[in-house]
C-alpha positions as CSV (number, residue, x, y, z in Angstrom):
1,M,0.9,29.1,8.4
2,D,1.1,29.2,12.2
3,K,-2.6,28.9,13.0
4,L,-6.2,28.8,11.7
5,L,-8.7,31.4,12.8
6,I,-12.3,29.9,12.4
7,K,-15.4,32.0,13.0
8,G,-18.3,29.6,13.7
9,G,-22.0,30.0,14.5
10,A,-23.3,29.2,11.1
11,P,-24.7,25.9,9.7
12,L,-22.5,24.2,7.1
13,N,-24.5,23.5,4.0
14,G,-23.8,22.4,0.4
15,E,-21.8,19.8,-1.4
16,I,-18.2,18.6,-1.0
17,Y,-16.2,15.9,-2.5
18,A,-14.5,13.3,-0.3
19,S,-10.9,12.6,-1.6
20,G,-9.5,9.2,-2.2
21,A,-7.9,7.5,0.8
22,K,-4.1,8.0,1.1
23,N,-3.8,4.9,3.1
24,S,-5.3,2.9,0.3
25,A,-3.5,4.7,-2.6
26,L,0.0,4.1,-1.3
27,P,-0.1,0.3,-1.0
28,I,-2.0,0.0,-4.3
29,L,0.7,2.1,-6.1
30,A,3.3,-0.2,-4.5
31,A,1.3,-3.2,-5.7
32,S,1.7,-2.1,-9.3
33,L,5.3,-3.5,-9.0
34,L,3.8,-7.0,-9.0
35,S,2.7,-6.7,-12.6
36,D,4.7,-6.3,-15.8
37,S,1.6,-4.9,-17.5
38,P,0.3,-1.3,-16.8
39,V,-1.9,-0.7,-13.8
40,T,-4.2,2.3,-13.8
41,V,-5.2,3.8,-10.5
42,G,-7.9,6.4,-10.2
43,N,-9.2,8.8,-7.5
44,L,-5.8,9.5,-6.1
45,P,-5.7,12.2,-3.4
46,H,-3.5,15.2,-4.1
47,L,-1.1,14.8,-1.2
48,N,2.7,14.9,-0.7
49,D,2.9,11.2,0.2
50,V,1.3,10.2,-3.0
51,T,3.6,12.4,-5.0
52,T,6.6,10.9,-3.1
53,M,5.4,7.4,-3.9
54,L,5.2,8.2,-7.6
55,E,8.6,9.8,-7.4
56,L,9.9,6.7,-5.7
57,L,8.5,4.5,-8.5
58,G,9.9,6.8,-11.1
59,S,13.4,6.7,-9.5
60,M,13.4,2.9,-10.1
61,G,12.7,3.5,-13.8
62,V,9.0,2.8,-13.6
63,G,6.9,4.6,-16.2
64,V,4.4,6.9,-14.5
65,M,1.8,8.9,-16.4
66,L,-0.4,11.1,-14.2
67,S,-3.5,12.9,-15.7
68,D,-5.1,16.1,-14.5
69,D,-7.9,14.3,-12.8
70,M,-5.5,12.4,-10.5
71,E,-5.5,9.1,-12.4
72,V,-2.2,7.4,-12.9
73,Q,-0.9,4.7,-15.2
74,V,2.0,2.8,-13.8
75,D,4.1,0.7,-16.2
76,T,6.8,-1.4,-14.5
77,S,8.1,-3.0,-17.8
78,S,10.8,-0.4,-17.9
79,I,12.0,-0.8,-14.3
80,K,15.8,-0.4,-14.1
81,N,16.8,-0.8,-10.4
82,L,15.3,-2.4,-7.3
83,D,16.6,0.2,-4.8
84,A,14.3,2.5,-2.7
85,R,16.7,5.4,-1.9
86,Y,16.9,7.0,1.5
87,E,16.4,10.5,0.0
88,L,12.8,9.6,-0.8
89,V,12.1,6.9,1.8
90,K,13.1,9.1,4.7
91,T,10.0,11.4,4.2
92,M,7.4,8.6,4.2
93,R,7.1,5.5,6.3
94,A,4.8,3.9,3.8
95,S,7.8,3.5,1.4
96,I,8.5,0.1,3.2
97,L,5.5,-1.2,1.2
98,V,7.6,-1.6,-1.9
99,L,9.7,-4.2,-0.2
100,G,7.3,-7.1,-0.4
101,P,6.3,-6.6,-4.1
102,L,9.9,-6.1,-5.3
103,L,11.2,-9.2,-3.4
104,S,8.3,-11.3,-4.5
105,R,8.5,-10.5,-8.2
106,F,12.2,-9.8,-8.8
107,G,13.8,-11.9,-6.0
108,K,15.7,-9.1,-4.5
109,A,15.3,-5.6,-3.1
110,R,17.1,-2.9,-1.2
111,V,14.9,-0.5,0.7
112,S,16.1,2.1,3.2
113,L,14.7,2.0,6.7
114,P,11.7,4.5,6.7
115,G,12.7,7.8,8.3
116,G,16.1,6.3,9.2
117,C,14.4,4.5,12.1
118,A,15.7,1.5,13.9
119,I,13.9,-1.8,13.1
120,G,12.4,-2.1,16.6
121,S,11.1,1.5,17.0
122,R,8.2,0.9,14.6
123,P,6.7,-2.4,13.5
124,V,9.1,-2.8,10.5
125,G,10.4,-5.9,12.2
126,I,7.1,-7.7,11.5
127,H,7.6,-7.1,7.8
128,I,11.1,-8.6,8.0
129,E,10.1,-11.5,10.2
130,G,7.2,-12.4,7.9
131,L,9.4,-12.3,4.7
132,E,12.0,-14.4,6.4
133,A,9.4,-16.9,7.3
134,M,8.6,-17.1,3.6
135,G,12.3,-18.0,3.0
136,A,13.8,-14.6,2.2
137,Q,17.4,-13.8,3.2
138,I,17.4,-10.4,4.8
139,K,20.2,-8.3,6.3
140,I,20.7,-4.7,7.3
141,E,23.5,-2.8,5.6
142,N,24.2,0.9,6.3
143,G,20.5,1.5,7.2
144,D,19.1,-0.4,4.2
145,I,17.0,-3.6,4.3
146,V,18.7,-5.9,1.7
147,A,16.5,-8.8,0.8
148,S,16.9,-11.8,-1.5
149,T,15.3,-15.1,-2.5
150,Q,18.5,-16.6,-3.6
151,G,18.7,-20.3,-3.0
152,L,14.9,-20.8,-3.0
153,S,13.3,-22.9,-5.7
154,E,12.6,-20.8,-8.8
155,N,13.8,-17.8,-6.7
156,R,10.2,-17.6,-5.3
157,L,9.1,-16.9,-1.8
158,I,7.4,-19.9,-0.2
159,G,3.9,-19.8,1.2
160,T,3.6,-20.3,4.9
161,E,1.6,-19.4,8.0
162,I,2.4,-16.1,9.6
163,E,0.9,-14.7,12.8
164,M,1.3,-11.0,13.3
165,N,1.6,-9.6,16.8
166,P,0.7,-6.9,17.2
167,V,-1.8,-6.2,14.4
168,T,-0.2,-4.0,11.8
169,V,-1.8,-2.5,8.7
170,T,1.3,-2.0,6.6
171,G,2.7,-5.3,7.8
172,T,-0.5,-7.0,6.6
173,E,-0.3,-5.2,3.3
174,N,3.3,-5.9,2.7
175,L,3.0,-9.6,3.4
176,L,-0.3,-9.8,1.5
177,M,1.4,-8.4,-1.6
178,A,4.5,-10.7,-1.2
179,A,2.3,-13.7,-0.9
180,C,0.5,-13.1,-4.2
181,L,3.5,-14.4,-6.2
182,A,4.8,-16.9,-3.6
183,K,4.9,-20.6,-4.2
184,G,1.9,-22.2,-2.4
185,K,-0.5,-21.0,0.2
186,T,0.1,-18.2,2.7
187,T,-2.1,-17.7,5.7
188,L,-1.8,-14.4,7.5
189,K,-3.2,-14.6,11.0
190,N,-4.1,-11.6,13.2
191,S,-4.4,-9.5,10.0
192,A,-5.6,-5.9,9.9
193,K,-9.2,-5.5,8.9
194,E,-9.2,-1.9,7.8
195,P,-11.1,-0.9,4.6
196,E,-7.9,0.2,3.0
197,V,-6.5,-3.4,3.4
198,I,-9.7,-4.7,1.8
199,D,-9.3,-2.1,-1.1
200,L,-5.7,-3.3,-1.7
201,G,-6.9,-6.9,-1.7
202,N,-9.7,-6.1,-4.2
203,C,-7.2,-4.4,-6.5
204,L,-4.8,-7.5,-6.3
205,I,-7.8,-9.8,-7.1
206,K,-8.4,-7.7,-10.2
207,M,-4.8,-8.2,-11.1
208,G,-5.3,-12.0,-10.8
209,A,-4.4,-12.8,-7.2
210,I,-6.3,-15.5,-5.3
211,I,-7.2,-14.1,-1.9
212,K,-9.8,-15.1,0.7
213,G,-10.7,-13.6,4.1
214,L,-10.4,-9.9,3.4
215,G,-11.9,-7.9,6.2
216,T,-11.3,-10.8,8.7
217,D,-8.3,-11.5,10.9
218,I,-7.3,-14.5,8.8
219,I,-6.3,-13.9,5.2
220,E,-5.5,-16.7,2.9
221,V,-3.5,-16.2,-0.3
222,E,-2.9,-18.9,-3.0
223,G,0.2,-17.8,-4.9
224,V,0.2,-17.5,-8.6
225,E,3.0,-17.2,-11.1
226,E,2.2,-13.8,-12.4
227,L,-0.2,-10.9,-12.0
228,N,-1.7,-8.8,-14.8
229,G,-2.5,-5.1,-15.3
230,A,-5.8,-3.8,-14.1
231,E,-7.8,-0.6,-13.5
232,H,-8.8,0.3,-10.0
233,S,-10.4,3.4,-8.3
234,I,-9.3,4.2,-4.7
235,I,-12.0,4.2,-2.0
236,F,-12.9,7.4,-0.3
237,D,-11.1,8.7,2.7
238,R,-13.4,7.7,5.6
239,I,-11.7,10.1,8.1
240,E,-12.1,13.1,5.8
241,A,-15.7,12.1,5.0
242,G,-16.5,11.6,8.7
243,T,-15.0,14.9,9.6
244,Y,-17.3,16.7,7.1
245,M,-20.3,14.8,8.3
246,V,-19.6,15.6,12.0
247,A,-19.0,19.3,11.2
248,A,-22.4,19.5,9.4
249,A,-24.2,17.7,12.2
250,M,-22.7,19.9,14.9
251,T,-23.7,23.1,13.1
252,S,-27.3,21.8,12.2
253,G,-26.3,21.9,8.6
254,E,-27.1,19.8,5.6
255,L,-24.2,18.4,3.6
256,N,-24.0,16.2,0.5
257,C,-20.6,14.4,0.7
258,I,-19.9,13.3,-2.9
259,G,-17.9,10.1,-3.5
260,V,-19.0,8.3,-0.3
261,E,-20.3,4.8,-0.8
262,S,-22.2,3.4,2.1
263,D,-21.0,-0.2,1.6
264,K,-17.3,1.0,1.9
């Protein structure tokens, strides 16, 4: 499709459903790697990036069962490899989000650089620097991030204080997930405050994580030895919902946007 032709001049009325937030769905699907029990995620948006993330998990041997109503059960008990292949990663920058969970739970991971980009061209360096501060050994091999906790006590990351500069949503999410199974307390300063970060944190808490400060610029995580399975429904996409609302207001229409919760 080269262009959209829109004929206006009429008020927009009726009901429409706000989809789940992609930027919440992707990190929460990655977070399922932290548990060896099934994690059920509902209200997934029907988008290519979500499909790619599910394919990425499946390529690792993770069990993925998707229902017709876009609810997925992710079972990592069958995971076979800890590699995030370039063929899938290249199409989606958010693939970097599997790095923290894989490293934190399994003690090693190999994740291709998103889109084949250099470390410095996007804030991927913050992810790496944060994990290194937690004791990880990280090197770049043929465009892959190769990470390991070898040499650390119990092969576990070590809680520490990390200040992110600049603020990064995916960096906050990656380090937040990694900290959940780290040994001791991790403090993330200059953290992202977006609702999608809060949604990820709430899902992790359901899984047994101990997290304080969600929605503020300082998040504290007390590491635990394991996380459990849980059920979680993705928050609505605030950009999509806002677009519908603005469109209705501009046309003097009346629109009921289903699935929007005022406190989120």
